[in-house]
DOLUMDREN-318114 format. One record per residue (C-alpha): x, y, z; residue in three letters. Coordinates in steps of 0.25 Angstrom, whole numbers, padded with zeros to 4 digits, always signed. Layout:
N
XYZALA;...
END
This chain:
231
+0077-0118-0032MET;+0063-0113-0032ILE;+0054-0121-0041SER;+0046-0115-0052ASN;+0033-0119-0045ASP;+0038-0112-0032THR;+0042-0100-0040LYS;+0028-0099-0047ARG;+0020-0101-0034LEU;+0028-0090-0028SER;+0025-0081-0040ARG;+0010-0085-0040LEU;+0010-0081-0025THR;+0017-0068-0028ALA;+0007-0065-0040ILE;-0005-0067-0031LEU;+0002-0057-0021THR;+0003-0047-0032GLN;-0012-0049-0035LEU;-0015-0046-0021GLN;-0007-0034-0020VAL;-0010-0027-0033LYS;-0023-0024-0039GLN;-0018-0028-0053LEU;-0006-0034-0058VAL;-0001-0037-0072THR;+0006-0049-0078ALA;+0018-0041-0082SER;+0019-0035-0068GLU;+0019-0049-0062LEU;+0029-0055-0073ALA;+0039-0044-0070VAL;+0037-0046-0054LYS;+0039-0061-0055PHE;+0049-0061-0067THR;+0041-0070-0075VAL;+0034-0069-0089SER;+0020-0064-0090ILE;+0016-0078-0095ARG;+0020-0083-0082THR;+0012-0073-0075ILE;+0000-0077-0083TYR;+0002-0092-0079ARG;+0003-0087-0064ASP;-0010-0079-0065ILE;-0017-0091-0071ARG;-0011-0100-0060ALA;-0017-0091-0049LEU;-0030-0091-0056GLU;-0030-0106-0057GLU;-0027-0106-0042ALA;-0040-0099-0039GLY;-0034-0085-0037ILE;-0044-0075-0044PRO;-0034-0067-0053VAL;-0042-0057-0062VAL;-0035-0053-0075THR;-0038-0039-0080GLU;-0036-0039-0094GLU;-0024-0030-0098GLY;-0022-0026-0084LYS;-0018-0037-0075GLY;-0022-0047-0064TYR;-0029-0044-0051THR;-0036-0053-0040LEU;-0051-0054-0040MET;-0058-0043-0031GLU;-0060-0048-0017GLY;-0051-0060-0018TYR;-0042-0062-0006ARG;-0030-0070-0004ILE;-0025-0075+0010PRO;-0015-0067+0017PRO;-0001-0066+0012VAL;+0009-0074+0020MET;+0021-0065+0024PHE;+0035-0070+0025THR;+0043-0066+0038GLU;+0051-0056+0031GLN;+0039-0049+0025GLN;+0032-0049+0038ALA;+0044-0043+0044ASN;+0045-0032+0033ALA;+0030-0028+0036LEU;+0034-0027+0051ILE;+0045-0017+0048LEU;+0036-0010+0038ALA;+0027-0007+0050GLN;+0038-0001+0058GLN;+0040+0009+0046LEU;+0026+0012+0045VAL;+0026+0016+0059LEU;+0034+0028+0055LYS;+0022+0033+0048SER;+0016+0046+0055LYS;+0002+0041+0050ASP;-0006+0034+0060THR;-0016+0028+0050SER;-0004+0022+0042PHE;+0002+0016+0054VAL;-0011+0010+0059LYS;-0015+0004+0046ASP;-0001-0002+0043TYR;+0000-0008+0057SER;-0014-0014+0056GLU;-0010-0020+0042ALA;+0003-0026+0049ILE;-0006-0033+0059GLU;-0015-0039+0049LYS;-0003-0044+0041ILE;+0003-0050+0054GLN;-0010-0057+0057SER;-0008-0066+0045VAL;+0007-0069+0047LEU;+0011-0083+0051ARG;+0013-0084+0066HIS;+0028-0086+0065THR;+0030-0073+0056ILE;+0019-0065+0065LYS;+0028-0068+0077ASP;+0040-0063+0070LYS;+0034-0051+0065THR;+0028-0047+0078ASN;+0042-0049+0084LEU;+0048-0040+0073LEU;+0038-0029+0075ALA;+0041-0029+0090ASP;+0056-0028+0087ARG;+0055-0018+0076THR;+0053-0003+0079ARG;+0057+0011+0074PHE;+0059+0020+0085ASP;+0052+0031+0079PHE;+0039+0023+0077ASN;+0035+0023+0092THR;+0026+0034+0095TYR;+0028+0040+0082ARG;+0019+0052+0079GLU;+0008+0050+0069ARG;+0005+0063+0061THR;-0006+0058+0052SER;-0017+0048+0051ASN;-0021+0048+0036TYR;-0012+0040+0029LEU;-0021+0027+0028SER;-0033+0036+0023ASP;-0024+0043+0013LEU;-0019+0029+0008GLN;-0034+0025+0006ALA;-0037+0038-0001ALA;-0026+0036-0011ILE;-0030+0022-0015THR;-0045+0025-0015ASN;-0043+0039-0022PHE;-0051+0046-0011CYS;-0052+0061-0010VAL;-0047+0066+0004ILE;-0050+0078+0012ASN;-0039+0083+0020ILE;-0037+0095+0030ARG;-0022+0098+0028TYR;-0012+0107+0035THR;-0001+0111+0026ASN;+0014+0115+0030GLU;+0010+0129+0033ALA;-0001+0125+0042GLY;-0013+0128+0033ASP;-0025+0119+0034LEU;-0033+0116+0022SER;-0043+0105+0017GLU;-0041+0098+0004ARG;-0047+0087-0005LEU;-0036+0079-0010VAL;-0034+0066-0019GLU;-0023+0058-0012PRO;-0013+0052-0022PHE;-0001+0047-0014ALA;+0006+0047+0000LEU;+0021+0049+0002LEU;+0029+0047+0014SER;+0039+0058+0019THR;+0052+0057+0026GLN;+0046+0062+0039GLU;+0036+0050+0038ASP;+0024+0058+0035ASN;+0016+0056+0022TRP;+0012+0065+0011LEU;-0001+0064+0003LEU;+0000+0067-0012ILE;-0014+0072-0016ALA;-0021+0080-0026TRP;-0027+0092-0019CYS;-0040+0097-0024ARG;-0038+0110-0018LEU;-0025+0113-0025ARG;-0028+0104-0037GLU;-0014+0098-0036ALA;-0007+0087-0030PHE;-0002+0090-0016ARG;+0006+0084-0004TYR;+0000+0083+0009PHE;+0007+0079+0022ARG;-0002+0068+0028VAL;+0001+0073+0042ASP;-0004+0087+0039ARG;-0018+0081+0035ILE;-0027+0086+0047GLU;-0039+0079+0042GLN;-0042+0069+0031MET;-0055+0062+0025SER;-0056+0053+0013LEU;-0068+0057+0004LEU;-0077+0048-0003SER;-0073+0055-0016GLU;-0063+0048-0025CYS;-0054+0054-0035PHE;-0048+0049-0048PRO;-0035+0043-0046ALA;-0023+0051-0050HIS;-0017+0043-0062LYS;-0002+0044-0058MET;+0008+0037-0050THR;+0015+0043-0038LEU;+0028+0044-0046GLN;+0020+0051-0057GLU;+0015+0061-0047PHE;+0029+0064-0043PHE;+0034+0066-0057ASP;+0022+0075-0060ASN;+0020+0083-0048TYR;+0032+0082-0038TYR;
END
């Protein structure tokens, strides 16, 4: 049976991981996630602070880590590392060159911090796992990584876009979300300043794109709220 001390240490480690992953977490979120009381979360946060972890409490909002604080690389289990290798094969289905490149480079960085025994096993698994259609797959776009950056940084983008009828137009748009299609293409949802409405743009039909220095106010809704209101 796992001792209470062991369970608490595991929970403290998991809470620290949550603080690394999310910009802000609340005590109630952590209590629900780890099936403990909010009072227990308060004690856990205090324990992390006493251990030298710079947890910042934002009154009425939640907890975050001090800006600039860095924690040593997370150690992956063999099963977690294998899942990442399989995910890489799924990413290779993407028709966007930039997305494939960035993910592959991220996987290389992750592999660099793995223990040697796990690293050898993941390299073997990578060599032994293939989807036939990944090899020499046609790439039809190269903008996905820039679009992700535009979404998270609220950057206006300028695109030259060819619609289904073959008409070319230039648009200033405010990127909102990305959707994957059954054909492994991507759709950009964006507020089009020309049409003064939200529009869908197939990423593989973007002929040219540039991120502008201009930023736009965030559209205050979730993706589900967009579907409820506009779709």
